[in-house]
N, C-alpha and C positions, 0 to 999 in steps of 0.2 A: 700571457702568448698565444697564439693561435696553432692550432696542433690537423696535422693532417688529418681527415676524415674520409673510412674504407671502410667498405659492404663486404662482409667475409663470406662467398657464398658457396653452398652447397657443394660439397665431392670438393673439396681442396686439398685431403688428405690428412687433417689432422688429429692427429695422438696424441695422447697423453691430456688430452685436452681438458676434461674435464667441466659439466655442467653450464653452459652461453656461450659455448665456443664451435658455434656448429654453425649452419645457415640462422638468419633471422641475428644477427649479432653485427653491430658497426662499433667498428673502433677510434678509436684518439693514437694514432702513431707517438709518441713521447720521445724516441731515440732508435736513431738504426744505422748500424756499423757491421762489419766483415771482416771477422777474423782473418787475420794477411801468417801469425805464426803461432806455435804452440811451442812453449821452452820446455829444453830439455827437463826438468825436474814437476814440470804440470802434474804426469800421472801418479808421482807421489801420493797430492791432496784428493782423487778421487773416493780412496779407502773410506775418506773423511769428509766426504759431499761438499766439497769446496771446491771454488773458481775465482781466480783472481783475475778478474781483465784489464789491461791499462792500454790509451792510446796510444798512438804511433810515435810518443816523442818520452817513452821510457825509458831510463837509463839499464846500460846492460845487465849488469845487477837484478834487476827486478825482470826485465825480459827472464829472465831463466824458470821465473817462475810466476811468469802470468801468458796469459790470452792475448796477446797482442790484437790490438783491432784499430780499424780505419779511422776513429773517430768519428763525431761527429756532434750538431748542436742539441743538446738536453730542450726537449720542446713545452715539459711540464714536469714539476716534481715529482718522486717513485713514490709510489703510494701503497697503502697497503688493499691488496682485488686487485694491482693491475696485473697483466702475462707479463713475465718475460718467455720469449718465443725463439727458437732453434730453429732456422730455414736453411738445412743442409744444403750442399748441391746435388744435382743428379749426379746418380751413380753411386750414392755412398746409401749405405742403410739395405734395410730389407728388398726383395727383387721388384717384391707389389709401386715400393718407393720409387725404385731406378729413373722413369724417365722427369719426373718433380721433382725429385729431393725429401724427403722427409720431414715432417714440422714437429718439432717437439716444444710442449708447453706448459710451465711454469705458472701460478699463482703466489704473488706477492702476500706474504704472511709479516711482514718487520721488517720495519724502514728504519734505520740509525740514521741519528739528526745529522748528519754532513755524508750521506748520503750519494743525495743529488747534486750538493754542490763538488764535491768528489769526484765524480761525472762528468759534470759542465765541466770543470776545470781544467781535471787532468786525463778523461777516459778512464776514472779509475772505479774498478767496483769488486767488492769481496762478493760474491753468494753461497750462502751458505744452502745449503739443501736437503734443510731438518723441517722446515714446516713449525719454525718456532713461533710465539705472540711475541718476545722480542729479541729486539736483536743483539749479539753479540758482540758488537762493536760500536763506535758511533756510525766508521766507514763501512759497515757491513749491513746486507738484504739476507732476510731467509725465504727460502721456499717452499713450494711443494709442489708435485713427490720426489721421489730419493732421485738422485744424477745413477745413473746406468753404468754412461762411459762417455768419455770426451765427445762434444763435440768439432769435427776436422776446420781443417784451413778450409777457408772457403765460405764456412758459414754464415749467415744473416745473423743476428743479435739483432733483435728488438725488444722492446718494452711498451706493452700497451695498454690502455684502458680502455677497457669491453665494456657495452652497454648493449641491453637487450633491447630489439628492435621494437618487441611486444610494448615494451614503458610511451614508446612515440602512436602518437596517434597514425600518422599517416603511413606506419611500417615502413620497412628494408626500402624499395624500394630497388632489389637485386635486375 
């Protein structure tokens, strides 16, 4: 499958990104959707570091525990080393991020054997913010660092494969 390539520009306000997420990074966008709805029971999962995502076709009983998003086409399997990013809408977060919106990034540390298929077919993904080296269940992924708060409605959910541009002879070409 072909994936959208982009260059991550300096000054884009990436926080919590860790090494390799600043200027000089090229990425492959694997998935992008917008959170449209947050179920009433979702905040109960926050202390456990778990978020459940579902596409727009989620039935009512699953919407109660899910962050429902617009759904999208998965452009490549989720892999250890990928990044899960939340791009919050402008006006959310700290005052320094109010104009552009805060970007929070989490490194994928484990991928269950059916996580990519579930996301591709149902828009369904269970994320454990525990940094585990093995996925808890076949349909889950683990990421690091820990989740501190829920992303608000309007947040863009992205899965990215990032590459250090310094490994390319031609460089980034911002």
